[in-house]
Phi, psi and omega in degrees: 000137179246154180230148169240136178218152179265154172217113183057236180263009179262158168246129180245124176255132179225156180164166178295138178287126181289152178047036179267141173289336179254158172286112178228120176251126183241159173230109183256119184252133177232158176224119185057033182087351180260132179297130178247322180193162174239132178233137183230141165258120174247128179240127180298144176306323183300322185292318181290329179060037172225150175278160181302327183293318182298319186290325176288326179283334191230046179302331176294316175298316182299315177298313183295309188273341186236305188298300189300323178290343182250351190297322176301324175294317183294315179299317176302318177299308181299311179304320176293325178295310185295326179297321183273007181053041176261100187262017173294140174292118182229156170243139172255111186257126187252116174238169181299120176078003182207144173231135177213155178264138174231133176279121186302332181291349179261359184275146178290316181279145182269136178260146173235143181241155177297000000 
């Protein structure tokens, strides 16, 4: 399920990437109907401490137990990018004991967004 909310002159669509083997939460940003950037949160399975089967079967539990407590931090990260006019497509990768930003243009695999 996706949700859309405004931030300044931007519209931000957010949600879990459907049917993904990994936890991927996206923020797709547009301005005046034009796509500006994609920001994604990737969370390593170890951080979630749940199996992939559990994630697929219990998305509601995943949202309540993991997404909701962290979403305000993720939104703040997106808003800071927009305030700095950093429209690079970026990933915030959360691993056990580490968080890093990755420019999607540096990734070998191509990502697709809705």
